Every structure is written in C-alpha cells, then in structure tokens.
C-alpha positions in Angstrom: 159.6 90.4 104.4 160.5 93.4 105.5 158.2 96.0 107.1 157.6 99.6 106.3 159.0 100.5 109.3 162.2 98.8 108.6 163.2 100.9 105.3 165.5 102.4 107.0 167.5 99.3 107.9 166.5 98.4 104.2 168.1 101.2 102.5 171.1 100.9 105.0 172.0 97.2 103.9 171.5 97.9 99.6 173.9 100.9 100.4 176.5 97.7 101.0 175.7 95.5 98.2 176.0 95.7 94.6 172.2 96.2 93.4 170.1 93.1 91.6 167.1 94.1 90.0 164.4 92.1 88.1 163.8 91.3 84.7 160.6 89.1 85.9 156.9 90.0 86.4 157.8 91.1 89.8 160.2 93.8 88.5 159.4 97.2 90.5 159.7 100.5 89.3 163.2 100.5 90.5 164.3 97.5 88.2 162.9 99.4 85.0 165.0 102.4 85.9 168.0 100.2 85.9 167.1 98.8 82.9 166.7 102.5 81.3 170.0 103.3 83.0 172.1 100.9 81.1 170.4 101.1 77.8 170.7 105.2 78.0 174.9 104.6 78.1 175.5 103.4 81.4 176.1 99.7 80.1 179.6 99.6 81.6 178.3 99.6 84.9 175.9 96.6 84.8 176.3 92.6 83.7 173.1 90.9 82.5 173.3 87.4 84.5 171.3 84.2 84.1 170.1 82.8 87.1 172.1 79.9 87.3 175.1 78.9 89.1 178.9 78.1 87.9 179.8 81.8 85.6 179.3 82.1 82.0 176.7 83.1 80.0 176.9 86.6 80.7 176.2 89.6 78.7 178.5 92.9 79.1 178.3 96.3 77.7 177.1 96.2 73.7 175.6 92.3 74.3 174.2 93.9 77.2 172.5 96.2 75.6 171.3 94.3 72.5 170.0 91.9 74.9 167.7 94.2 76.6 166.7 96.0 73.5 165.6 92.5 71.6 163.8 91.7 74.5 161.6 95.1 75.6 158.2 94.3 74.5 156.4 97.8 74.2 157.2 101.6 75.5 160.4 103.3 74.7 163.4 103.0 77.1 163.4 106.5 78.0 159.3 106.5 79.3 158.7 105.8 82.9 157.0 102.4 81.6 158.5 99.8 79.6 157.6 96.1 79.3 160.0 93.9 79.5 159.9 90.3 77.6 159.2 87.0 79.3 162.3 85.6 78.4 164.5 88.3 80.5 162.7 86.5 83.6 165.7 84.1 83.4 168.1 87.1 84.0 168.8 89.3 86.5 170.9 93.0 86.0 173.5 93.4 88.4 175.2 96.5 89.1 178.8 94.9 88.3 181.7 95.2 90.9 185.2 96.4 90.5 187.5 95.1 93.1 191.2 96.5 93.5 193.6 94.7 91.3 196.5 92.3 93.0 199.2 90.4 90.9 198.5 86.4 92.0 200.0 83.1 91.0 196.6 81.6 90.5 196.4 77.4 91.2 194.4 74.6 89.7 194.3 71.2 90.8 197.5 72.2 92.6 199.2 73.3 89.6 200.1 77.0 88.6 198.1 78.2 86.2 199.7 81.4 85.3 200.3 84.7 87.2 199.4 88.3 86.5 197.0 91.4 87.3 193.9 89.4 89.2 190.9 90.6 91.3 188.9 88.5 93.8 185.4 88.7 94.6 184.1 87.4 98.4 180.7 85.8 98.8 179.3 85.1 102.3 176.7 82.6 102.4 173.9 82.9 104.9 170.7 80.6 105.7 167.0 82.4 106.3 163.8 80.8 106.9 160.9 83.1 107.8 157.1 82.6 108.8 154.1 84.1 106.4 154.1 87.0 108.1 157.3 87.9 108.4 159.0 86.5 111.9 162.6 85.4 111.3 162.5 81.7 112.5 166.3 80.8 111.4 168.9 83.2 110.6 172.5 81.5 110.7 175.9 82.2 108.1 176.9 79.8 106.2 180.1 80.2 105.2 182.5 82.3 102.5 183.5 81.4 98.8 186.7 83.5 98.1 187.3 83.4 93.8 190.3 85.0 92.1 190.3 85.6 88.2 192.7 87.9 85.7 191.1 91.3 85.5 191.2 90.9 82.4 188.3 88.9 82.4 184.6 89.3 82.5 183.3 86.0 83.4 184.0 84.7 87.4 182.5 81.4 87.6 184.7 78.6 89.1 182.9 75.7 88.1 183.5 77.3 84.2 187.3 77.5 84.9 187.2 81.8 84.7 188.2 81.9 87.8 190.1 79.9 91.3 189.3 78.9 94.8 191.2 81.3 96.8 192.1 81.8 100.5 192.3 85.0 102.1 195.4 86.0 103.8 195.1 88.0 106.6 198.1 90.8 107.6 
C-alpha cells in the first residue's frame, strides 16, 4: 500500500529487516533475483520457509538448492526470466539471520533443558489496517516474542521444540 513518493521510506525500512522473497505468482524481478542468487552459490545466506507457523520443515544449504531446482518450470537459473513451479508458492525465500552467540541456560516447562552456546531472535509484531486506497486506518504495536535456541540448530520454532521462550535482560 505504498505510494511511489514513499519509495525512499520503503527502501530505508527494507535495510532494517531480513529480505523476504515471494515464490508465488506475484513474484517480482527482485524475488527472482534472490532465487538466482541462492542457486548461484549463495545458498548459505538464505532459508526456504513454508508459510506456516511453529517452525520446522525449512530448507537450508544443498536441500534449499535441490528444492528450488526441482520446482523451476522453465528457464535457466542464469537467465533474467525463470518460471517457478506452483509448488513453491507455499514457501518464501528469506535471508538468514546471523545473531551474535551467547552462553545460556535453556528452560522448558520450568526445567533446565541444557546449557551452551545459543542465539536469540526478537520478533516485534504490529497490526495494520488500511483502506483500498492506502489510507492507514489502524497501526498499533502488538507485542514481541523472544526465542532462544542452541547456536548449532538451524530450525527455530518454539512450538516444535527447537527453541525456548525467553525474556529480555536489559542492562
């Protein structure tokens, strides 16, 4: 719902967040460029995520490349235009996050699950309602979720058991 004159604002916002790329029928040239980059030797910078909550079922590294290659309908990965198969529309391609490591004690249901090198990820949520012409009718902060997992684990869902809920410690 952004207008052309807001492009500098949109560009600034994009610099603050990991890139999310559509693999559905609405995929843009920018989305296809990210697919080509992932297929061109930079697969470690991306994760292929199903559009579902709870973690798990993500593709990393060689598995990510294989899943993309299996679902390219036409075109070569080095061409400007490739056609993605419809099965990919249930996924997004996301730039991987590489947060700093810290030593942590992970708790689950009040019991120590273990200790070790971990990483945390803070998600901030909001709600936005806009009219069909782009007028923002409602825009409100809606909370946060901080999750922590062992640094050697790719998956990150709390509900799937890969991560634990955390509380921020502000010094």
